[in-house]
C-alpha positions as CSV (number, residue, x, y, z in Angstrom):
1,X,44.2,18.1,102.0
2,X,43.5,15.9,99.0
3,X,45.2,18.4,96.8
4,X,48.3,18.1,98.9
5,X,48.2,14.3,98.7
6,X,48.0,14.7,94.9
7,X,50.9,17.1,94.9
8,X,53.1,14.7,96.9
9,X,52.3,11.9,94.5
10,X,53.2,14.2,91.5
11,X,56.5,15.2,93.2
12,X,57.6,11.6,93.8
13,X,56.4,10.1,90.4
14,X,57.4,12.9,88.1
15,X,60.1,12.3,85.5
16,X,63.3,14.3,85.8
17,X,62.3,17.9,84.9
18,X,64.2,21.1,85.0
19,X,64.4,24.6,83.5
20,X,64.7,28.3,84.3
21,X,61.5,29.0,86.2
22,X,61.4,32.6,87.5
23,X,60.3,33.6,90.9
24,X,57.8,36.5,90.9
25,X,56.7,38.1,94.2
26,X,52.9,37.6,94.8
27,X,52.9,34.6,92.4
28,X,55.6,32.0,93.0
29,X,58.6,33.5,94.7
30,X,60.8,31.4,97.1
31,X,64.0,32.5,98.7
32,X,66.2,31.6,101.6
33,X,68.0,33.8,104.0
34,X,70.8,34.3,104.9
35,X,72.1,35.0,101.4
36,X,69.3,34.4,99.0
37,X,67.5,37.2,97.3
38,X,63.9,37.2,96.0
39,X,63.2,36.8,92.3
40,X,65.5,35.5,89.6
41,X,65.6,32.2,87.8
42,X,66.4,28.7,88.8
43,X,69.4,26.6,89.8
44,X,70.9,29.4,91.7
45,X,73.7,28.5,94.1
46,X,73.5,29.6,97.7
47,X,76.1,28.8,100.5
48,X,75.0,29.0,104.1
49,X,77.6,28.9,106.8
50,X,76.4,26.9,109.8
51,X,75.5,27.1,112.7
52,X,72.8,29.6,111.9
53,X,69.1,30.1,111.5
54,X,67.8,29.6,108.0
55,X,64.5,31.2,106.9
56,X,62.6,29.9,103.9
57,X,60.4,32.7,102.6
58,X,57.5,32.4,100.2
59,X,55.6,35.3,98.4
60,X,52.6,34.0,96.6
61,X,48.8,34.5,96.5
62,X,46.9,34.9,99.7
63,X,45.8,31.7,101.5
64,X,47.5,29.4,99.0
65,X,48.5,25.8,99.7
66,X,52.2,25.1,99.1
67,X,54.9,22.5,99.5
68,X,58.6,23.1,99.9
69,X,60.6,20.2,98.6
70,X,64.3,19.5,99.5
71,X,66.3,16.8,97.7
72,X,69.7,15.3,98.0
73,X,69.9,15.5,94.2
74,X,70.7,18.8,92.5
75,X,68.6,21.1,90.2
76,X,69.2,20.4,86.5
77,X,68.3,23.2,84.1
78,X,66.1,23.1,80.9
79,X,65.1,19.4,80.8
80,X,62.3,19.1,78.2
81,X,60.7,16.0,79.8
82,X,57.9,17.2,80.0
83,X,57.5,21.0,80.2
84,X,54.7,21.8,82.7
85,X,53.2,24.6,80.5
86,X,53.3,28.3,80.4
87,X,51.8,30.7,83.0
88,X,50.9,34.2,81.8
89,X,51.7,35.5,85.3
90,X,55.4,34.7,84.8
91,X,58.0,35.8,82.4
92,X,57.7,34.1,79.0
93,X,59.8,31.1,78.1
94,X,63.4,31.9,77.2
95,X,65.5,31.0,74.2
96,X,67.3,28.4,76.4
97,X,64.0,27.0,77.6
98,X,61.5,27.7,74.9
99,X,58.9,25.0,75.7
100,X,57.7,26.4,79.0
101,X,58.1,28.8,81.9
102,X,57.1,26.1,84.5
103,X,59.2,23.1,85.4
104,X,59.6,20.8,88.4
105,X,63.3,21.4,88.8
106,X,64.2,20.1,92.3
107,X,66.4,17.1,92.0
108,X,64.4,13.9,91.6
109,X,67.0,11.8,89.8
110,X,68.3,8.4,90.7
111,X,68.3,7.5,94.4
112,X,67.4,11.0,95.8
113,X,66.0,11.4,99.3
114,X,63.3,14.1,99.5
115,X,61.7,16.0,102.4
116,X,58.6,18.1,102.0
117,X,57.2,20.9,104.2
118,X,53.5,21.7,103.5
119,X,51.7,24.8,104.5
120,X,49.4,27.7,103.6
121,X,50.4,31.3,102.9
122,X,48.9,34.0,105.2
123,X,46.2,36.5,104.1
124,X,49.1,38.7,102.7
125,X,50.4,35.8,100.6
126,X,53.6,35.3,102.6
127,X,55.0,32.5,104.7
128,X,58.2,32.1,106.5
129,X,59.6,28.8,107.8
130,X,62.4,29.2,110.3
131,X,64.9,26.4,110.8
132,X,67.8,26.4,113.3
133,X,70.8,24.7,111.7
134,X,73.6,23.0,113.6
135,X,77.2,23.0,112.4
136,X,77.9,20.5,109.6
137,X,81.0,18.4,109.6
138,X,81.6,18.6,105.9
139,X,79.8,20.5,103.1
140,X,76.4,19.2,102.0
141,X,74.5,20.5,98.9
142,X,70.8,20.0,98.4
143,X,68.3,21.4,96.0
144,X,65.0,23.0,97.0
145,X,61.9,24.3,95.3
146,X,58.4,25.5,96.3
147,X,55.2,24.3,94.6
148,X,52.0,26.4,94.9
149,X,48.4,25.3,94.3
150,X,47.4,28.5,92.6
151,X,46.5,31.3,92.2
152,X,43.8,30.1,89.8
153,X,44.3,32.9,87.3
154,X,48.0,31.9,87.0
155,X,48.1,28.1,87.1
156,X,48.8,26.0,84.1
157,X,46.2,23.3,83.4
158,X,46.0,20.4,83.8
159,X,48.6,20.7,86.6
160,X,46.9,23.4,88.7
161,X,50.3,24.1,90.1
162,X,52.9,26.9,90.0
163,X,56.6,26.1,90.6
164,X,59.0,28.5,92.1
165,X,62.6,29.1,91.1
166,X,64.9,26.3,92.4
167,X,68.0,26.7,94.6
168,X,71.1,24.5,95.1
169,X,72.0,25.2,98.7
170,X,75.4,24.2,100.1
171,X,75.6,24.0,103.9
172,X,79.2,24.5,105.2
């Protein structure tokens, strides 16, 4: 539980960070249905028509602590302040984002409001969080990203964290 407290502190105190982190099944993949597909890189746009049921799906290592963060600020790609390192379990840094393949990309800029869901993946490394959504009066766009505490062979020290790809989700 102490690790999750440290993770929450990092999420709230981190400088504005962003890049093209890739989601890799079994390591750091986070996707949302309806509409979102597994894998791919960050700052992907997704529109969800309400009312509906939204499922946040994670595919990481077995029995891994995670936090899913939602923010009222949007994902911003390739901010160099600071890169969170390079994990050998993920695609290498890109020409657009050469300093790292790991970034905290969820919007934490200005006066953002954030909500965090904590949990642990099951023995198969998966977790699904199902959320019924009521109809919205006008479109709302939020960013969201998952943060995993492991697996140990893939983490980037000193962070001990792996970040998933980030989504900008518009609810209509």
